[in-house]
C-alpha positions as CSV (number, residue, x, y, z in Angstrom):
1,M,0.0,0.0,0.0
2,Q,1.3,3.4,-0.9
3,N,2.1,5.8,1.9
4,L,-0.9,8.1,2.0
5,S,-1.9,10.6,4.7
6,V,-5.1,9.8,6.6
7,N,-6.8,12.8,5.0
8,Q,-5.8,11.8,1.5
9,Y,-6.9,8.2,2.1
10,L,-10.3,9.4,3.3
11,R,-10.6,11.9,0.4
12,D,-10.0,9.1,-2.0
13,H,-13.1,7.3,-0.7
14,I,-15.5,10.2,-1.0
15,R,-17.7,10.1,-4.0
16,T,-18.5,13.2,-5.9
17,V,-21.9,13.2,-7.6
18,S,-22.3,16.0,-10.2
19,D,-25.5,18.0,-10.6
20,W,-27.2,16.6,-7.4
21,P,-29.5,17.7,-5.8
22,A,-29.5,20.5,-8.4
23,P,-27.7,21.4,-11.6
24,G,-24.2,22.8,-10.9
25,V,-23.9,21.2,-7.5
26,Q,-21.0,18.8,-6.8
27,F,-22.4,16.7,-4.0
28,R,-19.8,15.1,-1.7
29,D,-21.1,11.7,-0.8
30,I,-19.6,10.3,2.4
31,T,-21.4,6.9,2.3
32,P,-18.4,5.1,0.7
33,L,-16.5,6.0,3.9
34,L,-19.0,3.9,5.9
35,Q,-19.3,0.9,3.6
36,E,-15.8,-0.6,3.9
37,A,-14.8,-1.7,7.4
38,K,-11.1,-0.5,7.1
39,V,-12.1,2.9,5.7
40,F,-14.8,3.4,8.4
41,R,-12.3,2.5,11.1
42,V,-9.7,5.0,9.8
43,L,-12.4,7.7,9.7
44,I,-13.6,7.1,13.3
45,D,-10.0,6.7,14.6
46,A,-9.1,10.1,13.1
47,F,-11.7,11.7,15.4
48,V,-11.2,9.4,18.4
49,H,-7.4,9.9,18.6
50,R,-7.9,13.7,18.6
51,Y,-10.5,13.7,21.4
52,M,-8.7,11.1,23.6
53,D,-6.3,13.8,24.5
54,P,-7.3,15.0,28.0
55,A,-7.3,18.6,26.9
56,M,-9.7,17.9,24.1
57,R,-11.8,15.2,25.8
58,P,-15.6,15.9,25.8
59,D,-18.0,14.9,28.5
60,V,-20.6,14.1,25.8
61,V,-20.8,14.0,22.0
62,A,-23.7,15.7,20.3
63,G,-24.5,14.6,16.7
64,L,-26.5,16.6,14.2
65,D,-29.4,14.9,12.3
66,A,-28.8,12.6,10.5
67,R,-25.3,11.7,9.4
68,G,-23.8,13.3,12.6
69,F,-25.6,10.4,14.4
70,I,-23.5,7.8,12.6
71,L,-20.2,9.5,13.4
72,G,-21.1,10.9,16.8
73,A,-22.5,7.7,18.3
74,V,-19.4,5.7,17.4
75,V,-17.0,8.4,18.5
76,A,-18.9,8.7,21.8
77,Y,-18.8,4.9,22.3
78,E,-15.0,4.8,21.6
79,L,-14.4,7.6,24.0
80,N,-16.7,6.0,26.7
81,V,-18.9,9.1,26.9
82,G,-22.6,9.7,26.3
83,F,-24.2,10.7,23.0
84,V,-27.1,13.1,22.4
85,P,-28.9,13.6,19.1
86,I,-29.9,17.0,17.9
87,R,-32.9,16.2,15.7
88,K,-35.1,17.9,13.2
89,K,-38.2,19.5,14.7
90,G,-40.9,17.0,15.8
91,K,-38.8,13.9,16.2
92,L,-38.0,14.0,19.9
93,P,-40.6,12.7,22.4
94,F,-39.6,14.6,25.6
95,T,-39.5,18.3,26.5
96,T,-37.2,20.2,24.1
97,V,-35.5,23.4,23.3
98,E,-35.4,24.5,19.7
99,E,-33.4,26.7,17.3
100,T,-34.5,27.8,13.9
101,Y,-31.9,28.7,11.2
102,E,-32.0,29.9,7.6
103,L,-31.6,27.7,4.6
104,E,-31.0,28.8,1.0
105,Y,-34.8,28.7,0.5
106,G,-36.7,29.0,3.8
107,S,-35.8,27.8,7.2
108,A,-35.4,24.7,9.4
109,T,-35.7,24.0,13.1
110,V,-33.7,21.5,15.2
111,E,-34.4,20.4,18.7
112,L,-32.6,18.9,21.7
113,H,-34.1,17.3,24.9
114,T,-33.9,19.7,27.8
115,D,-32.1,17.1,29.9
116,A,-29.6,16.1,27.1
117,V,-26.7,18.0,28.7
118,R,-25.9,19.5,32.0
119,P,-24.5,23.0,32.7
120,N,-20.8,23.2,32.1
121,D,-20.7,19.9,30.2
122,R,-17.9,19.9,27.6
123,V,-19.5,18.9,24.3
124,L,-18.1,17.8,21.0
125,L,-20.6,18.8,18.2
126,I,-20.2,16.6,15.2
127,D,-21.7,16.3,11.7
128,D,-20.6,14.9,8.3
129,L,-20.1,18.2,6.4
130,I,-19.9,22.0,6.9
131,A,-21.5,23.9,4.1
132,T,-23.2,27.2,5.1
133,G,-22.8,26.4,8.8
134,G,-26.5,26.9,9.7
135,T,-27.1,23.5,11.2
136,M,-23.9,23.4,13.3
137,M,-24.6,27.0,14.5
138,A,-28.1,26.1,15.5
139,G,-26.7,23.0,17.4
140,M,-24.2,25.1,19.2
141,K,-26.9,27.6,20.2
142,L,-29.1,24.8,21.5
143,L,-26.3,23.3,23.6
144,E,-25.4,26.7,25.0
145,K,-29.0,27.4,25.9
146,L,-28.7,24.5,28.3
147,G,-25.5,25.8,29.7
148,A,-23.1,23.4,28.0
149,Q,-19.7,24.5,26.6
150,V,-19.2,23.4,22.9
151,I,-15.4,22.7,22.9
152,E,-15.3,22.1,19.2
153,G,-17.3,21.5,16.0
154,A,-16.1,18.5,14.0
155,A,-16.9,17.3,10.5
156,I,-15.4,15.1,7.8
157,V,-15.7,17.7,5.1
158,D,-15.5,21.4,4.9
159,L,-16.8,23.3,1.8
160,P,-15.0,26.6,2.6
161,E,-16.3,28.4,-0.4
162,L,-19.8,28.3,1.1
163,G,-18.7,30.3,4.1
164,G,-19.9,28.1,6.9
165,S,-16.6,27.5,8.5
166,D,-15.7,31.2,8.5
167,K,-19.1,32.0,10.0
168,L,-18.7,29.4,12.8
169,K,-15.2,30.5,13.6
170,A,-16.4,34.1,13.8
171,A,-19.0,33.0,16.3
172,G,-16.3,31.5,18.5
173,L,-16.6,27.8,17.6
174,P,-13.2,26.1,17.1
175,L,-13.5,23.7,14.1
176,F,-11.8,20.4,13.2
177,T,-12.3,19.0,9.7
178,L,-10.5,16.2,7.9
179,I,-10.9,17.3,4.3
180,D,-11.6,20.6,2.5
181,F,-13.2,20.5,-0.9
182,A,-13.0,23.5,-3.2
183,G,-16.3,24.2,-5.0
184,H,-19.7,23.1,-4.0
């Protein structure tokens, strides 16, 4: 096997689908990262090794609906910490707090159970991709409403041209991503 960096190895397993979901869009499909056991393990280990460090270790991992659930749950399990889902509105059965954010055409709302985190919990917020940053920003605001400290936002892919990572950093959220893709 050639000597590749982890980032390049993972990049090589991301599928680009042209003109989906709309003409001109280059969709970055992360599902191939999940399909092969070795690739999936390399992906998860890239996150786990970062957050095993005591300075970076969260008390809980929060995953954004829906692909953030896949990553977040496994990372939380490997770190031996709890996992909480941040869901689309109307999917959680208990008392919730909610945050609405703007999309390209309209808005969306995400929710979190009111007992999902405790004040001063150190939370890792994770998703598959950062585009405009709206979902991650809403997740951060939800966690902060409950008194938690979001120590970092993490994702596999950043699409920097869409401005989300700059917006999140400007809001004070440190970010960790494995791969940047030019274009969108």
